[in-house]
N, C-alpha and C positions, 0 to 999 in steps of 0.2 A: 363875233356874236354867237357863232355856233359853239365856240369853246365855252362861252359863259353859260349857255343853255345846257350844255353837256355837264358842266361843273355843278350847276344847280340840281340837275336831275340826279347826279351822283349823291349829292348831299341829302336829297329827299329819300332816295333809296336806302342810304345808310341809316337815316333817322327812322325810317319805317322799320327796317330790320332790327334796329336797337330797341325800339318800342315793343316790337313783337317778341323779342327775346326776353325783355323785362317782364312783359305780360305773362309769358309762359313760365318764367322763373317764379313770379309772385303766385301764380296759380298752383304750381306744383310744389312749392315749399310749405304750403299750409296743409295740415292734416285735418280732414273733416271728421268731426266727432259728434255723434248724436247723443242727446240726453233725453231719457224718458222717465218722467216723474209724475206723481199725482200732485199737481201744483196747488190744488185746493186744500190739501192736507197740510198740517203744521210741519210734519217731517219733510215732505216734499219741498215746501217753500223754503224751509230752513237749509236743506241740503243744497238747493240751488244757490242760495246766498253764499254758502260755504265754498262752493266750486268757483263762484265768481271771484271771491277773495283769493282763493288758491291760485287761480290763473293769473291774477294781477301780481301776487307775491312772487310766483315762480319766475315770471319774465322780468320782474323788477330786479331780482337777484341775478338771473341768467340772461342779461340783456344781449349777450353776444350769440345766443342760440338762434340759428337760422330757421329751423322748422318751428312753426307755430301751430297751436291748436285753435281751430274755429268751432265753436259750440253751436249746435242746432237743437234747440229745446223743443220737446213735444210733450203735451199733456195727456197722460193715460186716463185721466178722470177716474182712477181707481178701478178700472175694468180691464180684465185680461184681453178681451177682444180689441179694445181701444189701444192697448199697448202693442198688440200684434199689428194693428193697422198702422200705428206710428212707426213701427220697425220696418214695415214694407215701404212706407214712404221714404224713410231715411236711406234704405238700401237701394231702392230703384231710382228715385228722383235726385237725391242729394249724393248718392254713391259714397256714403261715409266709410271711413277706414276703421272705425270702432264705435261702439255704442256703450255709454255709461248708463246703467240701469238694467232692467226696470226696478221699481221700488219694492214689489211684493214677489213672493216665491211663486205664486200661481201665475203671475204675468211672465216671470222668467221661464217657467215651464213651457210657455208658448213660444217665446221669443228665441230661446236658445237653438231651436231647430232651424230657424231662419238664419241665424248667425253661422251655424255649422254648414248650411247649404251654400252660403255666400263666402265662407271662410273669413268672416269678420268677427273679431273678438267681442263678446258680450260681457262687459265687466260690471258686476253688480256689487254695491257696497251695503245693501240693505236686505237682499234676499238670502236668508240664513238657513233654509231647509237643508238638512244634510244630504238628501238624495239628489240634489241638483248638480253638484260638481262632477259626478261620475257619469252623467248622461252624454256629454260631448266635450271634446278637448277645447272647443272655442268658447266655452263658458268659464269665466274666471270669477271666483267667489272672493272678492276683496273685502271680506268681513269674517268675523269669527262665526263659524257654523254652529248651529244649535247643539251639535253633538259634542262640542268642546266644553260645554258647561255641565254636562251630566255628572262628571266626576265631582264637581263642587257640590251639587245637590245631594249626591249619594253620600259624600263625606259628612254633610250636615245630618242626614238621617242616621248614619253610623255613630256620630258623636253623641246623639241623644238616645241611642239604643232603641229606635223605633223599628219594629219588625214588619209593619204594613203601612202602605200609603194608598191614598185614592188619587188617581190621575184625572185631571180635568183639562180638556183641550178642545180646541175648535176644529170643526170638520173642514179642513182646508189643507193645501199642500204645506203651508207653514205649520199648522197645528199637529198634523199626524206624523210629520217627518221625524220628530224627536222621540216618539213613543218607544220604538224598538231599542234605541240606544239607552233610554232611561231604564227599561226593563232589565237589560243586561247589567247596567251599573248597579241597580238595586240588588240583583242576585249576587254580585261580587261582595256586597256588605251584609249578606244574609237577610235581606228584606225583599218584599215582593209587592206588586200592585194588586190589591185586593178587589178593586173595582175601577173601571174606566168609564168616565162620563164624557160623552161626545156632544158638544154644543154646535148647532148650526151657526154659521157666521151671522145670520140675521135672526137669531133666536128671539122669540117673544118673551115678555115678562112672565107669562103663564108657564112657558116651558122651563125657564130658569128656576122658578119657584118649585115646580114639580120635581126637577132633578135635585134641588137642594133638600127638599123634604125627604126624598128617597135616600139621600146620603146621610141624613140625620138618623135613619133607622139602622145604619151600619154601626159596627163596633169601632171601626177605624176613625180616628180623629186627626189624622195628618193628611193634608191636602196639598198637592202640587198642581199649580195652575200655569198653563201655557196657552195663551191666546192674545189677540190684539188688545191694545189698551182701551179701545172703545167698548168691546164686549166685556173685558175684564172689569171695567168701571161699573157696569150694570150688574155683574155678578156679585161684586163685593157690597154694593148697595142692598141687594136682596138678601145676601148672607147676614148683613147687619140687621136687617129688618126682622128676620125670623130667629135671631139669637145664635147664629153660628160664629159670631166674632166675640164670644165670651170666653171665660176661663176654661181651660181644658182642651181648647182647639189650637192647632198649629197649622199655619198657612205658609207655603213657600211658593214664590213666583219666579218665573224664569227671566232672563235678561231682557227680552223684548218688552215685557211689561214693566220691569223694574226701571229700565232706562228712561221710560216715558212717564213714570209715576208723577213727576213734578208738574206735568201738564194737566193732571186731574183737578176737578173742582174741589172746593173745600169740603163739601159733604162726602165726596168719595175718599178724600184723604183721611177724614175722620173715621170712615168705615174701615179703612185699611190699617188702623193702628195695631201695632204688634206683629205685622206681617214681616217675614224674612224674604229676602230676594238676593239674587246674584246678578252682577253685571261686570263686563270686562274692566280690568284695572287699567287706568290711564295715568301714566307717570306725570307728575307735576313738573312744569318747566316755565321759563320766562316766555318762550315763544307761545305756549298754550295760553298763558294769561293775557298776553298782548292780543292774540287772535280772538279770544273770548270777548274782550272789551270792544274790539272793532266790530265784531259781529252783532253784539248787543246794540251798539249805537246804530248800526245799519238797519237792523230788523225790529227795533223797538216798536215802531208804529205799525209795521206789517204783522208782526207776531208778538204781541205783548207778553205772552207766556215765557218767552226766552229770557226776559229780564228778571224772572223770579227765581231762577235756579240755575244749576250747572247745565252745560251743553249736553246734548244727546251724543252718544258715541257714534251714531250714524252720521252726524255732521262731521265729526273728526275723520271717520273712514272716507267720507266723500272728499274731504280736503286732501288726505294722503293719496287716495286713488288718482285724483287728477294730477298730482305731482308725479306719481309713478308713471302715468301715461305720457306726461310731457318728457320725462327722462327717457322713456322707451322710444319716443319719437325722435329725440336727439340721437339716440344710438342707431336708429334705422337710417337717419340722414334724409337728404332731399329725395322726394319722390320722383320716379321716372315719369316722363310725359305719358298721358293715357294713350293706349293703343288705338289704332283706327278701327272702324267697325269691321273691316275685313279680317283683322287679326284677333278680334274679340271672340271669347268663348260663349257669348250670349246667344241664346236660342232666339232666332228671328221671329218666332211665333208670338205675335203681340197679344194673343188671347191667353197666353200663359201668365198666370198671376205672379208666379215666382220668377219672372224673367229679369233677373238682375246680375247674372253671371257670377264669376268668382273673383274675389279681390286678390291682387298681387301683393299689396302691402300688408294685408291682414295677417298672414302667417309670420312675416318678419316682425310685425308689431307684437304678436302673441309671444314669440320667442324672447323678444327684448324685455317685455314687461314681466315675464316669468323669471328672468334673471336679475331683475331690479331689486336692490336692497338699500334701504336707508332708514334713518331714525326720523319717524314722522311725529305728528302731534299726538296720535293715539298710541305711540310706542314703536317698536321695531316693525317695519314693513318688509315682509318676506313671504313669498308664495311658495307653497309646497304641494306639488301635484294639483295645481290649479285652484288652491284655496289658501286662505290666510293661515299662517302657522299659529297654533294654539298658544295661549298665554295665561297669565294669572287672572283670577276673578276676585272681586270684592264681595263680601257677604254683608248685606245691608239690612238694618232694622228700621222700619218705618216708625218714626216717633214724631208726634205733633205735626207741625207743618214742614218738617225736614226729614233727613235721613241720617242714620248713625252707622258708621262702619264698625262692625263687631269682629271682623276677621278677614283674612286674605287666604284664598286657596290657590295653591300652585301644584301642577301635576307631579312635580318631584318632591316637594316638601310637605304636601298636605295642607291642613288648616293651621295658620299661624296668626298671631296678633300683628306681627310685622314680618316682612320678608327678611330672612337672615340666611344668606347663602353659605355661611359657615356651619349651619346646622346639618348634621348628618342623619339624624333620626327622621323616620317617616311615620309618625303616629298621629292619626286623625281621629282617634277615639277619645281623647281627653278633652273635657269641657274647659280645662284651664287654658286651652289654646285660643279661646274666644272671650271677648269682653262680655259684660253683663247684658242680658237681653230682656226687653219688656215684651211679654207675650200678649195676645188678645185678651181683652178684659182687664188691661192694666195690671197684669199679674207678673210676678217675678219667679213663679214656680214653673219649672219645666213641665209641659204637658206629657203625661205618660203615654199618649198615643192611642189609647183605646178607652172605651167606656161600654158598660152594658146598656144597650138601647132600651128605652122604656117599652117599645113595642116588640122586643125580641122574645121568642119563646124558648123554653128550656128543652134540652135534649132528653128524650125518653130512652133510658138505658134498661134493657131487659135483663133480669137476673133469674136464673133457674132456681126452682124450689124443689129440693130433693131430700130424701132421708139417707141415713148412712153416714159416710165420711163427710163432715161439714167444715173441715178446716180450710178448704178452698173457698167455699161460699156458704154462708150461714144466713138463713132468713128466719127471724123470730118476730112474732107479732106482739106488740105491747098493747094489751087490751085496755089499759088505763087511759092512754092517750090516743088509742085507736090508730096507731102508726106502726110501721115495720122498722125493726132494727136489723140492718144488713151489714154483715162483717165478713171477715175471711181474708185469706192471703191474696187472692186475686182482686178483691175490692180495695185492699190497701195499695196494691200496685197501681190500680187505675187512679185512685185519688192522688197518689204521688205524682203521676204523669200529668194530671190536670193542674196540679199546683205548680208544676215546673214550667208550664206554658207562660210566655211573656204577656199574655192577654187573658181575659176572663171568658170562660165558656160555662154558662149556667146549664145545669143538668139535674135530673132526678132519677133515682134508682127505682125501677118499677118491678116488683116480683111477678114472675110468670106463673100465676096461680088462678084457681077458680074462686068463686065467691066464698066457698066453704074453707078456703085456705089450703086445699090440696093442689098438687102440681097440675098445671093446665096441659101438660103433654111432655113429649120427649124433647131431647135436644134438637132433633130435626124439626119438630114443630116450632120451637123457638126461633130457629134459623129462618124458617119460612115466614114467620111473623115479621122479622126484620125485612125480608124481601118484599112483603106486602106494605112496608112502611108504617106498620103499627108501632114499631119501635125504631129508633134511629140507630141503635147499636145494641150489642149484647155482650155481657161479661160472664165469664165462668170457665170451668175446666172443659172447654169445648174442643174436641179433637178436630184437626184440619183434615177433611177428606175431599176427594175429588168431586163427589156429588154435592157436598155443601158449598164448594167453591163456585158452583154454577149459579148460586143464588146470592151470595154475599162475598165481600172481600175480607180477608183475614189480616190481622196485624202480624208482624214478625213474631214467631214464638220466642218467649223469654224463658222457657223451660224445655229441657231435653225430653224427647219422646221415649216410650218404653215403660216397663214396670219399675216403678220407684216406690220408695217408702219415705214418708215424711213423718217425723216424730217430734214432739216438743223438746226444746232444749232444757235440760235440768242442770243446775249448778250444784256440784258436790264439794264437800270439804276434803281437800287432798291430804290433810293432816290427821284424818280419822283413822286410827289403827284397826278399828273393827269394820272398816268399809267392806272387807271381803265377805263378811257375813250377811250383808244386805240382800244379795240375790237369793239367799236361802229363806224360803217362806216357812211358816209354822207347820204346815202340812208335811213339808219335806223333813223337818226335824222329827216330828212324831212318827213318820214312816220309817226313818232311819233307826230310831230307838226301838220301834217294834220289831224290825228285822234283826237287830242285835239280840234282843231277848229271845226271839224264836230260834235264832242260830244257836245260842247257848243252851236253850231247852232241848233242842234236837240232839246236840252233842252229849248232854247229860243223860238223856234217855238211852242213847246207844252205848255209853261208856260206863255208867255207874255200876253195872252188874259184873263187868270184867276188869275194871281198873279200880285199884284201891284209893287213887287220888280223888275219886268221885264219891267216896264213902265218908261217913262221919255223921256228926249231928246235922239237923235240918238247916241250921244257919250256914254250915259249910257248903251244903248242897246249893243253897241260894247264891252264896258268894261265887261258887264255881260257875254257875250258869251265867252270871254277869261278867265274871273275870275272863273266862275263856275267849269270848268274841273279841275283847279288846287286846288280849295278849297275842292273838294271831296277827295284829297289825304291826307289832314291834319285835316279836321273837321269831326265830326260824322254826319251821315246822319240824316236830319230832314226836316220837311216841312216848306217852307217859307210862 
């Protein structure tokens, strides 16, 4: 009997130990993954569905993988504070090994510091601000950063030879992050941002209209828009309302707005006709088509907008990111059992809000995902220094209820109609590289990029009025039309420079004179009037001096200093045999003849009494007077 009880007790102990081991194994083989999204937004809801399908697809294909991902979803409600609170909950209570999200760049700016403190990777597939990935090594930007698209936008500006653009962006981490990268990209193609318009995230309709009216007074007619799709929709509705979506305007939107353009209402889509945009190029594949069909069936009732157009690239990035994390978990292997409280590095001060210790799996998981490479739905998945490697971009033209691809931009090939890796040239300036484009106002004419605004004033250019040498600057008053005729070498140079500008600058030449037409002062007085802003500039033979440089800025001199002589160019006949006589004037000829006569007369007076050669009839005397001066030119001197 004792043996039977002992045997039963042994079986119970073995069973208990086996169940305990199985429980520990099940507990430690699962990787706890937090997911922070704005579940009330279309993008957040769609990305959650994508991750659900991705998780099912991955373990259906890799059924033999032991480590599994367990998702813990939290709703950020579109707020950075709520995202940070959700992150604290996941790190402290759930003790997650990684966090997917958050959805917005401003939320990631809060959450990445928590991930760095806990050594837990924060992997975002939708926070695209370029300034995020350099903040901490534990933030992984599994998306194309906004800085990767600036080359495509600059290539468009270069192709159509626009020299100035207006930058419109929202006042947020997402909106302002791209601005310095765009400025540098435009400088590389000899363009610059003439005006920056910053919109609050919650801008009122009155503010939008005020900014748009201000931009209408500018000469620039090329606008680059970088903001969320909700704010962007309101912007284009107001732009359409006041006539800024007509012929002559050019609008370029960045990938964040272009990718979600299909979610816009029909009135917004109508207002955006003719807009150009860029978005990451997604290679077509059978896997992508199959995934798209399954997602549309699953999300049709929840998000009807998905069934109307192509998928958002954020959804594809979410799918690929979860696959990459699952692959990384398999490379890390089974997790070690959690350490006891005595061996934990957690601070026992319960009042500390950040009392979640350091993750032991996080560094291994970060290293594994950084080395993960595969061909995903969105293309090649490869991280470079904590962010997705840059790829090609589509150039899209908004037409009707759809979109038309007019070109593809690649960092190595520039703009092409189709990607052809056999092409060796890198020319992004030819319009032949793009298909036909319909511009705002249903126009096929490429906007020139500038116009003279109706409210713009003319530049007042001061011109000195002087007597004397007037070839540099000449001011003549035409009394018949009561206007001034201003000409001269410097005036011609100034007009040539203004005509060479790629944009129009209206100006008027204003003489620096008194009411009676006399000069109003010296050159120093004219310089001082420019300093007082009575004139916008001055033209003339104005010498650059140290004292004058205190009041105005001078252009680079286009003529050398010093004493010079400028004479009109005369065109002479090189075949004229009598050209050597032209420098001799009539007075010189008369003077020479008179001296010849006086010379002969003086010789005759001195010689006719003593020399027989100077005697004879009066005609001989007169002949000798004229003959003797000429003979001295050709005969040797001798006595007669």
